[in-house]
Structure formats: C-alpha cells, structure tokens
C-alpha positions in Angstrom: -0.1 0.0 -0.4 1.3 3.6 -1.1 1.4 5.5 1.9 -0.3 9.4 1.7 2.0 10.4 4.3 5.4 12.7 4.3 7.4 10.1 5.4 10.3 8.0 4.0 11.2 4.5 4.4 8.2 3.5 7.2 11.2 1.8 9.1 12.9 4.7 10.0 10.1 6.5 11.0 11.0 6.8 15.0 14.8 7.0 14.3 14.0 10.1 11.7 11.4 11.9 13.9 13.8 11.7 16.9 16.2 13.1 15.1 14.2 15.7 13.6 13.1 16.8 17.6 16.8 16.8 18.4 17.4 19.4 15.7 14.4 21.5 16.4 15.7 21.6 20.5 19.4 21.7 20.6 19.2 23.4 23.9 16.9 21.5 25.3 17.5 17.7 24.5 19.3 15.2 22.9 19.1 12.1 21.6 21.4 9.0 22.6 21.5 5.2 21.5 18.8 3.1 22.1 16.4 5.9 21.6 16.9 7.5 25.0 15.8 11.0 24.8 17.5 13.0 27.2 17.2 16.2 28.7 20.1 18.4 28.4 19.5 19.9 32.4 20.3 16.0 33.7 24.4 17.1 33.1 24.1 19.2 36.4 20.9 17.5 38.2 21.8 17.1 42.0 18.1 15.5 42.9 15.5 13.4 41.9 15.3 12.5 38.4 12.1 11.4 35.8 12.0 8.8 33.7 8.9 7.4 31.4 8.9 5.0 28.3 6.4 4.5 25.7 6.5 3.7 22.0 6.5 6.5 19.4 3.0 7.9 17.1 1.4 10.0 19.9 3.4 13.2 19.0 4.0 15.4 21.0 3.6 13.1 23.5 6.1 11.1 25.2 9.4 12.9 24.0 8.5 15.7 23.2 8.1 16.8 27.0 11.3 15.9 27.9 13.8 18.9 29.3 14.0 21.2 32.4 10.9 20.9 35.1 9.5 17.6 33.3 10.8 14.6 32.1 14.7 13.5 32.1 14.9 10.7 30.1 12.2 9.3 27.9 12.9 6.1 26.2 11.0 5.5 23.1 9.6 2.1 21.7 9.0 1.9 17.7 5.6 2.9 16.5 2.9 2.1 19.1 5.2 -0.3 20.4 7.1 -0.3 24.1 10.9 -0.3 24.4 12.7 -3.3 25.6 13.5 -3.2 29.4 17.3 -3.2 28.5 16.6 0.6 27.3 14.7 1.0 29.8 17.6 0.2 32.4 19.9 2.4 30.8 17.4 4.9 30.8 17.4 4.4 35.0 21.3 4.2 35.2 22.0 7.5 33.3 19.3 9.3 34.9 20.6 8.2 38.6 22.3 11.0 40.1 22.2 9.6 44.1 19.0 11.2 44.7 16.8 8.4 43.2 14.4 8.2 39.9 11.0 8.0 39.7 10.3 5.4 36.6 6.7 6.8 35.2 4.5 4.2 32.9 1.2 4.0 31.1 -0.6 1.2 31.9 0.0 -0.5 28.5 0.8 -4.4 28.5 4.2 -3.8 26.4 5.0 -0.8 29.1 4.3 -2.6 32.0 6.2 -5.8 30.7 9.2 -3.7 30.1 8.9 -1.4 33.4 8.5 -4.5 35.8 11.4 -6.2 34.2 13.4 -3.1 34.3 12.6 -2.3 38.2 14.4 -5.9 39.0 17.2 -5.4 37.5 17.3 -2.0 38.8 17.0 -3.2 42.3 19.6 -6.0 42.2 21.5 -3.2 41.1 21.3 -1.0 43.8 19.4 1.7 42.1 17.0 3.5 44.4 13.9 4.0 42.3 10.3 3.8 42.7 7.3 3.8 39.8 4.0 5.3 39.7 1.5 3.9 37.1 -1.2 5.9 35.1 -4.5 4.2 34.5 -7.3 6.7 34.4 -9.4 6.1 31.5 -12.9 5.6 32.9 -14.0 3.3 30.2 -12.0 0.3 30.5 -12.6 -0.7 34.0 -14.3 1.1 37.2 -12.4 2.7 39.6 -12.4 -0.5 41.9 -10.8 -2.6 39.7 -8.0 0.0 38.6 -5.2 -2.3 37.7 -7.0 -3.0 34.6 -7.7 0.9 33.5 -5.3 1.8 30.5 -3.0 5.1 30.6 -4.1 8.2 28.4 -3.0 12.0 28.4 -3.1 11.7 32.5 0.6 11.0 32.4 1.6 14.5 31.0 0.3 16.6 33.8 1.7 14.0 36.0 5.3 14.5 34.1 4.9 18.4 35.0 3.6 18.0 38.7 6.5 15.5 39.7 9.0 17.7 37.6 8.7 20.6 39.8 8.6 18.8 42.7 11.8 17.4 42.1 13.2 20.1 41.1 11.6 21.7 44.6 14.4 19.2 45.5 11.9 17.0 47.5 13.1 13.3 48.5 12.0 10.4 46.2 9.5 9.1 48.4 8.2 12.6 48.8 7.5 13.0 45.2 6.3 9.1 44.7 4.0 10.1 47.1 2.8 13.5 45.1 2.6 11.1 41.8 0.4 8.7 43.5 -2.2 11.1 45.0 -2.2 13.2 41.7 -2.6 9.6 40.0 -5.1 8.6 42.4 -7.0 11.7 41.7 -7.3 12.2 37.8 -9.7 10.4 34.9 -10.1 10.6 31.2 -12.6 9.3 28.8 -11.9 9.5 24.7 -14.0 9.8 22.0 -13.5 9.3 18.0 -15.7 10.3 15.2 -12.5 9.4 12.4 -10.3 6.8 12.8 -6.6 6.8 13.2 -4.6 4.5 10.4 -0.9 3.0 11.4 1.9 4.8 9.8 4.0 2.0 8.9 1.4 0.3 6.9 -1.4 2.2 6.3 -4.3 0.1 8.0 -6.7 1.5 10.0 -7.0 1.1 13.6 -11.3 0.7 13.3 -14.3 1.6 11.3 -16.5 4.4 12.2 -19.0 4.8 9.5 -19.3 8.6 8.4 -22.5 9.2 11.0 -21.0 7.0 13.9 -18.7 8.1 16.9 -17.5 6.4 19.5 -16.5 6.9 23.7 -14.2 5.4 25.1 -11.6 4.9 22.8 -7.9 3.6 23.8 -4.8 5.1 23.2 -3.8 3.3 20.0 -7.3 3.4 18.5 -8.7 0.5 20.4 -12.2 0.4 20.4 -14.7 1.7 23.2 -17.9 0.1 23.4 -19.9 2.8 22.7 -20.7 3.4 19.7 -23.5 6.1 18.7 -24.6 8.2 16.4 -22.5 11.3 16.0 -23.9 13.9 18.5 -22.8 17.7 18.9 -19.9 19.2 20.6 -22.1 20.2 23.9 -24.2 16.6 24.0 -20.5 14.9 23.5 -19.0 17.2 26.1 -21.8 17.3 28.7 -22.2 13.1 28.2 -18.2 12.4 28.8 -18.3 14.7 31.4 -20.6 13.7 33.6 -18.8 9.8 33.3 -16.0 11.9 35.0 -17.6 13.6 37.7 -19.1 10.5 38.7 -15.8 8.2 38.4 -14.1 11.2 40.6 -17.4 11.4 42.7 -16.1 15.4 42.5 -19.1 18.0 44.3 -19.3 21.0 44.3 -16.7 23.8 45.6 -14.1 21.0 44.2 -11.2 23.1 42.3 -9.8 20.5 39.4 -7.5 20.6 36.1 -9.2 20.3 32.6 -7.6 19.4 29.5 -8.7 18.8 26.6 -6.4 16.9 24.1 -6.8 16.6 20.7 -6.1 13.3 19.1 -4.6 14.4 15.9 -7.3 15.5 13.3 -9.4 17.7 15.8 -8.7 21.5 15.1 -8.4 23.8 17.9 -11.9 25.4 16.8 -13.4 22.0 17.8 -11.6 22.1 21.0 -12.4 24.9 22.1 -15.7 24.6 21.5 -16.1 21.6 23.5 -13.5 23.4 26.8 -16.7 26.0 26.4 -19.3 23.8 27.2 -17.0 22.0 29.5 -16.7 24.6 31.6 -20.5 26.0 31.7 -21.1 22.5 32.8 -19.2 22.6 35.5 -19.4 26.1 36.6 -23.5 25.0 37.1 -22.4 22.4 39.3 -20.3 24.7 41.5 -17.1 22.5 40.1 -14.3 25.3 39.8 -11.7 24.7 37.0 -8.2 26.5 38.2 -6.0 24.8 35.6 -6.7 23.9 31.9 -5.0 23.2 29.0 -6.6 22.8 25.4 -4.0 21.5 22.8 -3.1 18.3 21.2 -0.8 16.7 24.2 -0.9 13.3 23.4 -2.3 12.3 19.9 -3.1 8.5 18.2 -1.9 10.1 14.5 -4.7 11.5 12.6 -7.3 9.7 14.8 -10.3 12.8 14.9 -11.7 13.2 18.6 -10.1 14.3 21.7 -9.9 13.2 25.5 -10.9 14.8 28.2 -9.4 14.8 31.4 -9.9 16.1 35.0 -7.4 16.0 38.3 -8.2 17.5 41.5 -6.2 20.0 41.9 -4.8 21.5 45.8 -2.5 24.4 46.5 0.4 22.2 46.0 -0.4 20.6 42.6 -1.2 24.0 41.2 2.0 26.0 42.2 3.8 22.4 40.5 1.9 23.4 37.4 2.3 26.5 36.9 6.2 26.2 38.1 8.7 27.2 35.4 9.6 24.4 32.5 11.0 24.4 29.5 10.0 21.2 27.1 9.9 21.5 23.2 6.0 21.4 23.8 5.2 22.7 26.8 7.4 26.3 28.0 6.2 28.5 31.0 
C-alpha cells in the first residue's frame, strides 16, 4: 500500500522523528543510542530524576516533554510499541544522580512488561527507584478495578507536577507520594469520530461509519464499546464530563484541572468549543476549573477526536503545575 504521508522509509519513522526533535531543540535535549531522549539539564542535576517510556506515534508525547521541569529521560519504542527493558534500564542508570529515580509508566501491557523487568534489574543493581503507573481511563474498567485501566493523557500533567517537585528538592519518597496521589485523583475519557491509520503500513485501527462516533477509545485506536450516532459538541462534552464527575465523585466547591487533548485530526476550533461547554457545565455544578490545557498533547496519529481529562487540584499541585518548565512542547 502506498502511504499518503510525508515520510521516507516506514521502518525509519521513529529514528528520523527523534533526529528531527533533537535538531529542532538543540539547547533542550539530545538523542542517545537506543532511542533515549535526554534532557540537557540532566548533566547538572542534583535531585530526583524522572524517567518514562512508551512507543512513538503519539507526538508531541512522550518525548516532546523532555526538558527542564519535566522528564529527564524518555525511552522511545517503535510506533505504538514499548521499548525493550534493556533500554529502560540504561535510562535509569543514566538518570541516577544519587537522589533516586521516579519511573512513570502508562498502564499498557508492553510498557508494564518492560517496566516490571526493568525494576527487577534496577533493584539488583542497587539503583534507588520507585514506579508510579497511570491508569485513569474510566471507559475500560471501574475505579474498583484500577489495575485494568489504561493510561491516557494523564501522564503528561503528572510529568509536570513531579518534575516541579523534583526541582524543588523533594525526596524520592515525597515525590512518589505526590505522583501517586495525583494519579489516584485523575480520570480521562476519549471519543473518536474518525479512525487513525498506522503510519508504517496504512492499516486502519477500526471502522467508524460516516454518522458514528465512539466513546471510550484507547490510546492506540482500540474500540471503546460505546458506539453511537454522531452527537453535537455540547451533547458529547456533557456526557463525557458526567462520566468523569461520577468516576471522581466530584462535588460542588471542588477545584480541578481540565485538559481537552486533541488526538491528531481535531481542530483547535472544535477543542475550544468543547472546553466552552465543559466550563459552563462544571460551573453550573459548582466545580471550579483552576488549571486548563486545550491542545494536542498526546495523539493517536490522525484520529479525529479528543480525550477529556479531569484531576483534583490542591494548592501544592497548582503551584507545581505553574512552576517554570522548558520542553519542546511546554514552556512556562
């Protein structure tokens, strides 16, 4: 099949996108062998460091958030594929500055397999490391069965919060507790109205009719189980918001972060219309938005749709969220 994409050889996609990322951001990061994307600030780090892993194909995440105040090392696998544990172990060795390393992992089978094996090897080697898993997809399993929940866009604000806590000099124990508390108080639901294709072979992830959308989509185009006729922006936003409110048991007076994350082929126009409705819907319920992000953060190639993310925010996490950072796709 001839792919209508601006690529060269399909097998070189990951290597070439990482080379381009490094060339575009020479003062922020560098790419090392085994697809390790490393923050230039790691050289002088005297603090807890942050490592993550995952497949390519979700740009700007995950490697686009490597830099000061967020990720120190991202281990990048092939398109939608987890990297091998040896590369992740190498990343932990590189990141270890004597203060400890936090490994942030999205709950997907390949990522978890690599991370679990890496943790075993790290403990044998005497590396001080802890692991936090993001599993906030409300569509896949109830909160009581969180081990089965998939990780979606929630990993990215978590990187920002733990990166700021590390920059402040918090211990590994403290940062792990901050990360776990944030992870336990976030929820995401996704919707798509047009499927994506795999950039290496052109195969479609699923088939949606011209008048259909599906709520509950996964990070790799997996079906969500709630296929229905296409709804308006307001109808979709209200339904998805209510699922997150119920999952988090949000009440009037609470303060939250909201992210509308475009998954690749959704315009800013659409995302802002969605955010407008979410804002009004939450305000009517007495729930206050104290932080927000409306952008493509973690994509699924050219899938048309978005992920809606809510998380409780206290004063400490809000401070961390607003703390300085410098990465290719988030500067504040």
